[in-house]
N, C-alpha and C positions, 0 to 999 in steps of 0.2 A: 733421647740420645744420651748415652753415658758421657759425662765429661771426662773423656778418656785421658787417663795417663798423661803422657807428655808428647808434644810434637816430636821431640827427640827420643822417643821410646824405641822399643824393639821393632816397630813396624817398618815397612819398606820406605825407602826414600827415592826421590826422582833424580835423574841425572842432571837436572838444571842447577844443582848446587855445585857443579864444577867437577863431579866425578865422571868416570867413563867406563866403557865396556872393557872387561878385563881379559879378553882373549890373549892379547899380547903379553900381559903379565903372566898368565898361566903358561904360555909357551916358554917364556924365559925361565920360569920356575922349573919346568920340566927339563929344559935344556941344562940348567945348572945341576940337575940331579944326574942325568945319564945320556943326554942326546946331543948331537952336534947342532949348531945354530940352524934355525929354520931358514929356508930359501928366502932371499931378498927379492923385492920387486925389480923389474928391469932397470938398468942403470939410468935411463933417461926419465924415469919417474922418481921424483924427489922423495926420499924416505926420511920422514921426520919422527920415526918411531924409536928414537934412542931413549936411554934411561933419563928420567926426569922430565920428559916432555909431555906430561899429563895435560888434560884439558885445562885451559886457562893458565898454563905454566908461563907462557910468554907474558900474559897479562900480569902475573904475579912477580915477574922479574923485571920487566922493562917498563919505564914510565910511571912507576909507583909514586915517585916523588911529586908527580903532577896531579894525583888524585886525592881529593879531600874526603875524608871519611864522612858519610852522611849522618845527620842527627837521627837518633833513635827515639826522640821525644814524640809523644802523641801519635804513636804508630798503631793505627786502628784499621781493622778490616772486617767486612761482613761477608759471610760465606753462605751460598744457597745450601739448603739441607733437604735431602730426600732419602729417608730410611725405608721407604716402601719396598717390599719384596714381591716380585711378580711370580705367578705360577710357573712361567717358563724358566725363570732362574732356579726355582726350587727343583723342578724336574731335571734340569741339566746337572745340578749339584748332586742329586740323587743318582743320576745315571753315572756320573764320574766316580762316586763312592762305590757303587755296585761293581763297576769295571775293575776298580782297584782291588776288590776282594774276590774277584771271579777267577776260576782256574785258567791258566794260560800256559803256553809252551812256545819256545822259540822256533820259528820256521827255519828250515835248513837252507843253505845256499842253493839257489836254483828253484826253490819251491815258490809257486806263485802266491802273491799277496791277495787277500780277499777283503771285501768290505767288512768292517768291524775289527780288523787287525789294528794293533798299535805298531806304528812304523817309525823308523828313523830315516830321514831323507837328506840328501844334498840337492839344492835347487839353483837353477839359473833361469831368469826370465828375459824374453825378448819381445819388444813391441816397436812397431814402426821402423824395423830394421836395426834397432839399437838395444843394447843391454839395459834392462829396466833397473833404475837405481834401487839399491837395497834388496834386490831379489836374490843375490848370491848368499845362500844360507847353507851352513853345514851343521849336521847333527840336529836337524829340525825334527822334533818328535810330535806326532799327532795321531789321532784316531782316523782310520779310513772311514770317513762319513761325509755326507754332503756338507759343504762349507759356504758361508755367505761371503767370505773374503775372496776365495778363488773358486767360484762355482764350476763344477765339472772336473776339478783337478783329481780328486780321489777316485771318482768314477772312471776317469781315463787311465788311472794307474792300475786298476784292478786287473789281475792276471800277470802283472810284471814280476819276473822272478827276483828273489832276494839276491842282491849282488848285481842285478841287471839295471838297465837304463830305459827310459821311455820319454818320448816327446809328446807333450799333452797340449792341445790347443784349447784356450779358454777366452772368454770375453771379460775384461776387468770390470768389476761392478762399480756402481755409483759411489760406493763407500771406500773404494781403494785409496790407500794413503797418498799415493802420488796423484794429485788432482788432475794434472795435465793428461793423464792416461786413462781416466775414468771412461768407461764405455768403449775402450779400444780393444780389438783382438790382440791376443798375446800368445806366445808359445813358451812353455816351460820345459826345460831339459832337466829331468829328475833321475837321480841315482838312488835306488833303494838299498840303503846300507844294511838295514836289519829289519826284522818284523817279528811280532809275537801274535799268535792266534789267541784271541780272548773268547772264552765260552761263557757268556752270561747265563746264569741259571734261569730256567723258566719260572721258578718259584721266587724270584728276586723280591717280590712284594709281600711274601708270606712273613708272618711273625717269626717263624723259625729262622729264616735267612736274615731278617732284619736284626735279630739278636746277635748274630755273628758280626755285625758291623760295629757293635759296641757303642751305639748312640741312642739306645732306648729299646724297650721290649716290644713296641708296636710300630707300625708304619706311621701312625699319627704322631707318636712321640718323636720318631726320627725326623719327620718333617719339621716339627717345632724346633728341634735342635739345629737343623740345617738353616732354618729361617733366622734363628738367633745368631748363627755364625755369620750369615750374610749381613745382618744388621750391624754386627760388630765391625765387619770389614768396611761397611759404609761409614761408620763412625771414624774409623782410621783414615779412610779416604777424605773425609771432611776435614780432618786435622791436616792432612797433607795439602789439601787445597788451601787451607788457611796459611800454611807455610809458603806456598807458591805466591799467594796474594801479598803476603808480607814482603817477600823478596822482590816482587814487582814494585811495591811502594819504595823499597830501598833503592831500586834501580832509578826510579824517578827522582830521588833525592841525591843521586850521585852524578856529578859532571865528569864524563869520560868520553874521549873520542875513540870509537871503534872503527878502524879503517877497513875498507873492503879487502885489503891485502891481509890484514890480521884474520879476518873471517875466512879467507881462502886458505891461509896456512892452517888454521884450526880444523877446517873441514878435511884438508888433505891429510892431516895427522890422524884424524878419526877414520878416514878411508884406509890409511895404511895399516891401522890396527884392527879394522873391521872386515872390509870386503876384499882387500888386496891379497891377503894370504891364501884365501880359497881360490882366487883366480890364478895365482902362481901355481898352486897345486894342480890346477886343471890345464896347465901349460898355455895360458893365454899369452899372446904376443904383446909387444909394446903398444901397438895401435888399439888393441882391445882393452888393455889396461887404461890407456888414456881416455877411451870412450866411457869406461866405468867411472873414472874419476870425474869427468865432465858432467856426468849425470848427477853426481852428488853436488858438484859446484853450482849447477844451474837450478837445483830444486829450491823454490822460494821458501818453503817451510823449513828446510834444513838451514838456509841462510839466516832466517829470522831466529830460530832456536839457538843457533850457534852464536849469533850476536848477543842474545839474551844471556847465555851461559857465560860469555866473556865479561859482560857487564857485571854479573853477579860475582864473578871471580875477582874483578878489580875492587868492587865495593867491599866484599868480605875481607880481602887482604888489607885494605885501608882501615877497616874496623879492627882487625886483629892487631895492627900496629898501634892504632890510637888507644885502644882499650886494654892492651896488654894481654890479649887472649893467648893462652899457651896450651900446649899438649903435654900433659904429665903422664907418667906411666899408668897412674890410676885412671885418668880420663881416657887414655888410649884403650885400656881394657874395657871401660864402660861403653865406649862408642864403637868398638871394633866390629861387632856384629852388624851394626847399621852401616858403617863405612864400607864394608866389603860387598854389600848387596849388588851394586852395579857391576862389580867385577865377576860375579858368579862363582866366588870362592867359598869353600867351606871354612869354618874357623880353623881347622887343622891346617889347611893349605895356607891360610892367611898367616898363621903363626910361623909356618915354615918360611914364607916369604919375608916376614919381619926379621928372621935370623940371617937373611942374605943381604949384605950391605947394598948390593946393586939393585935390589927390589924394595927394600924397606922404605926408602924415601918416598916412593909413590904411595904406599899405603899410609904412611904417616901424614902425608899431605892430605889425602882423602879424609883421614880421621880428624885432622885439624879443621877441615871444612865443616864437618859435622858439628864439632865443638863451637865453631863460629856461628853456625846457623842457630844452635841452641841458645847461644848468647844473645843473638838478635831477637829470637822468639820470646825470651824472658822480658823484653821491653815492649812486647806487642800486646794489644787488647783485641780479642776476637769475639764476634757475635755470630751466631748461627740463626738463619731465618727460621722462625717458628719455634725456636728453643728459648725459654725464658733465661734471663741472666746474661752476664758477660763473663769471659774467661781470659786469664792471662795466656800468653802464648805457650806457657809450660803446662797448661791444662787446669790450673787452679781457678775455682770460681772467684769472681771479684764482687765485693759488696757494693 
């Protein structure tokens, strides 16, 4: 394994550092440019999606004086390490690369979609007579192909016209993220927003086509390059796992009381910026909106992860105050690309948002969180199972 770079490098970061989905920020940025404000949830559903209420914001504002910053001494973690690349992974990566370089054309409105198409969907799922938590998705892009996550969904969509809708019945698999619904029959209401017909060449494995992909002159060389890519990604993932384990250790060292009410409020805020806008656009009534929110509130994994994110937010804020961690123009520029990953923003969009006083605070807070995590990681010592040596949390080998 390469002793990669730094934990705080250009690789992706997870939302557990206190950052959040950026759909709401994007809507505000777009509204500031040219559009009227987006529709709000029904009046009896509390809207917490005002400026400055980013994840952990309440934790960062209230009760801070009661939180003692944890010690960063002797901060050591061990990370499982698996850089093996399976044949299945290689073949899937090759398949995706070939599709990206294959001829395609947009299907016209009313034209039926076929297996192999690249489609954009809006989805809503129902099971046991209720809306499935987190099933409301907009702009979901995928290949029309059999799926382990939702077996039968794409097969059931085949023939649906672009711009049309289809009700598809599936059985949620044992791997479905909402544990309580695994093995349960479900119905998905799907709008086909757009589609592209992709024509994969029959000679996709020939040296002539492989050379067009720009990753080698032969199929063997291409596969070696893809295997190297996957191994590098595994190394990045191992550093992310190290970061998560360090933050878990920081949580254990931080005494803070996270109340059920605070967890409820944070989940409600995330629901407001995540699922609620799509439901509003689909003309859901107050009862249906409340049903959706209740699904988020009652999901055990959501509550556990929300509790964890709030604890991290409290701990990092206390560390920021104690250690004088600051966000300078230079450090903002250095971490901006990493800080905006959870928002789904491009660098251009992020810089536009920074120029808007109503939006800049949210991005600056996310960037400060990244700077704080880097500060913590510089105090950490990391070992990877099966890899000789020890590393600092910034990726440097330790003697």
